[in-house]
N, C-alpha and C positions, 0 to 999 in steps of 0.2 A: 366260256368267254365272259369277262367281267363287263358289266354295264357301266356307263359313265356315272350313274348314281352311286354304285358300290365303291368306285374309285374315289369319288369326292367324299363319301362318308368315311372311308379309311383315312384320307388326308385330314379331314376334320378331327377324327379321333386322335391321330398322331399329334396334331397341333395342340389339342386340349391336354393330352398327356404331358407334352413338353412344358406347357404353361403351368400346369399344376406342380410339376417337379421343380421348375425354376422358382415359383412362388414359395414353395415349402422350404427350399434351400435359403432363400432370402430371409424368410421369417426366422429360421434358426439363428442366423447371425444377429438379429435384433434382440433375441431373448437372452443372450448371454450363455453362461455355462454353469453347470452344477457338478460338483465332485463330492463323492461320499468317502469319508474316512472312518476306519474301524480300528480300534486299538484294544489290547488286552494287557493284563498284569497277572502273572502266575508265579509259582514257586521259583521258576528260573529267572524271573525279573520282568521288566517292562518290555512290551512289544509295541512300540509307537507306530503311528501312521503319519506319513509326510506327503505334502503336496507342494508343487512349485507354483508360485503366483507370478503373473506378469504385471500386476498392478493391484490397486485397491480391491478388496473383497470383504464379504461378511462370512462369519463362521457361526453356525448355530449348534449347540449341544443338543442332540436328539435323544440320547439315551445313555444312562450310566447305571450299571447294576453290579451287585456283589453277590457271591454265593452265600455269604454270611447274612442270616436274617437280621433285619433291623440294625445294620451296622452304623456306628457313629464314628466320624461324621458320615453323612449320607454320601454315596458315591457321586462323583462329578467328573467333568471333562477338564483336563489341564491343557491350555493352549499357549504355545509360544510361536509368535510370528511377528511380522513387521508392525511395530507399534503396540504390541499386546503380549503380556506374559502373566497369566493368572488363571485361577480356576473359574469355570463356568458351571452353574447349576443347569439342570435339564430345562430346556426351553429358552435359555438366555443366549444372547448373541454378542459376538465380538466384532468390532470394526477393525479390519486389518488395513493398514495405511498405505501399503505400496508393494512393490515387487520383492520377492524373496521366498524363502521356504516357510511353511507353517507346519508345526508338529503337534499332533494330538497324543496325549497320554491319559491314562485313567488315574483318578485320585480317589482314595478311600481305603477301607479296611476289609480284609477277607482273604481267603486262599486264592480266589480267582475274581478278577474284575473285568468287565467288558464295557466299552463305551463307543459311541458313534457320534459323528458330527457331519454336517452338510456345509460345504463351502459354496457360496454363491458368488460367481464372478460376473460382474455386469458386462454387457456388450461394449465393444469399443465405441466411443463417441465419434460421430462424423461431423 
């Protein structure tokens, strides 16, 4: 038989678990969203990465590498999206102005290129 103390303790634990879960979900909405893009270029051609945007966002070129040592020009990310169409060096950021698709391709010399970027989508404003 359960004592009143163990029943109230179980109820308190259930309320605490619900509160934590509800708070965690609310915080996620405030943080926005991050999406990773990875593209390659090889003998068969470019293999772009695409993301759909519902509004303004920023895209940061995280990495761009070539299998050719010391290739010139240095590998970079090529970004086409709302309000932006150019190459980005590693660590540089593009401001995408609105809804639409953003496409990442790799730019540079060599038999194989790899590049990656991060898209930061801000949370909806209330």
